[in-house]
C-alpha positions in Angstrom: 4.2 3.1 -10.1 1.3 0.9 -9.4 -1.5 2.4 -6.7 -2.1 -1.0 -5.2 -0.2 -3.4 -2.8 1.1 -6.1 -5.0 0.3 -8.6 -1.9 -2.8 -7.6 0.0 -4.5 -5.5 -3.0 -4.5 -2.5 -0.6 -5.2 0.8 -2.6 -6.8 4.4 -2.0 -9.8 4.9 0.0 -12.3 8.0 -0.1 -14.3 9.6 2.5 -15.0 12.5 4.1 -12.9 15.4 5.8 -15.1 16.4 8.6 -14.3 19.8 10.2 -15.3 21.0 13.5 -18.2 23.3 12.2 -19.4 19.7 10.6 -18.4 20.7 6.9 -18.0 17.6 4.6 -15.2 17.6 2.0 -14.4 14.6 -0.2 -10.7 13.4 0.6 -8.8 10.3 -0.1 -6.2 8.1 2.1 -3.5 6.6 0.2 -1.5 3.4 1.4 2.3 3.3 2.6 3.3 1.7 -0.5 7.1 1.1 -1.2 8.6 -0.6 -4.1 10.9 -3.6 -3.0 13.1 -6.4 -4.5 11.3 -9.6 -3.5 11.1 -13.3 -4.2 8.2 -14.0 -6.3 7.7 -17.8 -7.6 11.5 -18.3 -6.9 12.7 -15.4 -8.9 13.6 -11.8 -7.9 11.4 -9.3 -8.8 10.4 -5.7 -8.3 7.1 -5.2 -6.5 4.9 -2.5 -5.0 4.1 -3.8 -1.5 2.4 -1.7 1.3 4.5 -1.4 4.7 2.1 -3.4 6.5 2.5 -6.5 4.6 6.7 -5.9 4.8 6.2 -5.5 8.5 4.2 -9.0 8.9 6.6 -10.9 6.9 4.3 -11.7 4.0 6.8 -10.5 1.8 10.2 -12.2 1.3 12.8 -9.8 0.5 15.7 -10.6 -2.2 19.3 -9.8 -1.0 
């Protein structure tokens, strides 16, 4: 499964988890990706898309 959105290119981000005592530990944030059947260039294909693109209507679902 791909780790990035096929529409917007959103992928993992990294940063620090900061505790109340201000300790910094490296961590990652992963996008909410779903594998869906969508219409791509007139044909149905299975692509990996983030839920933000699905909700905003950037992807035409194949039925």
